[in-house]
C-alpha positions in Angstrom: 98.1 119.3 109.5 101.1 117.1 110.4 102.8 117.9 113.7 106.4 116.8 113.6 106.4 116.8 109.8 110.2 117.1 109.6 111.0 113.8 111.2 111.3 110.3 109.7 107.6 109.5 109.9 106.4 113.0 109.2 108.4 113.4 106.0 106.8 110.2 104.6 103.4 111.4 105.8 103.8 114.7 103.9 104.7 112.9 100.7 101.9 110.3 100.9 99.3 112.9 101.7 100.4 114.9 98.6 100.0 111.8 96.5 96.4 111.8 97.6 96.0 115.5 96.7 95.7 116.7 100.3 96.6 120.3 101.2 99.3 119.8 103.8 100.4 122.1 106.6 103.7 120.9 108.2 104.7 121.9 111.7 108.4 121.6 112.8 111.4 123.8 113.7 112.6 126.6 111.5 115.6 124.6 110.2 113.2 122.0 108.6 110.7 124.4 106.9 112.5 124.7 103.6 112.9 120.9 103.4 109.2 120.5 104.1 108.3 122.8 101.3 110.7 120.9 99.0 108.8 117.6 99.6 105.4 119.2 99.0 104.1 120.9 102.1 101.7 123.7 101.1 102.1 125.6 104.3 104.7 125.4 107.1 104.6 126.5 110.7 107.6 127.0 112.9 106.4 125.6 116.3 109.1 127.7 118.1 107.3 130.9 116.9 103.7 129.9 116.5 101.3 127.5 118.4 99.0 126.2 115.7 96.5 125.1 118.3 96.0 128.8 119.3 96.2 130.5 115.9 92.5 130.3 115.1 93.1 128.1 112.1 91.1 124.8 112.1 92.0 121.5 110.4 90.0 118.5 109.1 92.8 116.1 110.2 95.7 116.5 112.6 98.3 113.7 112.3 100.5 114.1 115.4 103.9 112.5 115.4 105.2 114.7 118.3 102.4 114.5 120.9 103.7 117.6 122.6 100.4 119.3 123.5 97.4 118.6 125.5 94.5 116.6 123.9 92.3 119.7 124.6 94.7 121.9 122.5 94.5 119.5 119.6 90.7 119.3 119.8 90.5 123.1 119.8 92.4 123.1 116.4 90.0 120.7 114.7 87.1 121.6 112.5 83.7 120.2 113.6 83.9 116.5 112.6 87.7 116.8 112.4 89.9 113.9 113.3 93.0 113.7 115.5 95.4 110.8 114.9 98.5 110.2 116.9 101.4 108.0 115.9 103.3 106.9 119.0 103.9 109.3 121.8 104.4 109.2 125.5 102.3 106.8 127.6 100.8 109.9 129.4 99.5 111.3 126.1 98.2 108.0 125.0 96.3 107.5 128.3 95.0 111.1 128.0 93.6 110.4 124.6 92.2 107.0 125.7 90.5 108.5 128.8 89.4 111.9 127.5 89.1 111.3 123.8 85.6 109.7 124.0 84.4 112.6 126.2 85.8 115.3 123.8 84.2 113.4 120.9 80.8 113.3 122.5 80.8 117.0 123.6 82.4 118.6 120.5 81.7 116.3 117.6 85.5 116.2 117.0 86.9 112.7 116.8 89.7 111.8 119.2 90.4 108.1 119.0 92.9 105.4 119.9 93.6 103.1 117.0 96.0 100.1 117.1 97.2 99.0 113.8 98.9 95.8 112.8 102.6 96.4 112.5 103.9 96.5 108.9 100.3 96.4 107.6 101.0 98.8 104.7 104.6 98.0 104.2 104.1 96.4 100.8 102.2 99.5 99.6 104.9 101.8 100.9 107.6 99.7 99.2 105.7 100.1 95.9 105.8 103.9 96.4 109.5 103.8 97.0 110.2 101.6 94.0 108.1 103.8 91.8 110.0 106.9 93.0 106.8 108.5 94.4 108.2 108.9 97.9 111.8 109.4 98.9 113.6 109.2 102.3 114.9 112.5 103.5 118.5 112.1 104.6 119.8 114.6 107.1 123.4 114.1 106.3 126.2 111.5 106.0 128.3 110.5 109.0 131.5 108.5 109.1 131.7 105.6 111.5 134.0 107.6 113.7 131.3 110.3 114.0 128.6 108.0 115.4 128.6 109.7 118.8 128.2 113.1 117.1 125.4 111.7 114.9 123.5 110.3 118.0 123.8 113.7 119.8 122.4 115.4 116.7 119.6 112.9 116.5 118.9 113.3 120.2 118.3 117.0 119.7 115.3 116.2 117.5 117.0 116.3 114.1 
């Protein structure tokens, strides 16, 4: 499952996961669900209508780009031996994972970990995927230079 699948990082995560043959569930707002299907998501969830952490469905891996739920909610949505990975997020959520992750991992056999990666570590590989046409950026729409303030407002609303 990719939480925040319709954003910049999430759209690449969906495409790369599909290259590896992974069954992908993408979580985002209703306006992005068709786009997620078009780039390969097998299942989509509109987070404004359904909370995937309370649906009863369990996942082997949750890649979280949004970090908009409690670490306990994410742990509840994992299969036994499932793994939760966050990319970025607020300092509060990072500290929560850092402090409570090991405890959750010990008690539930679900893996909540903090992992720091070297910046740009896999940039060459991602560049190869671009050049081969295996992944493509998702462009929300063109804006004229005079429309930059409008574009920034649009971006600020989570688009």
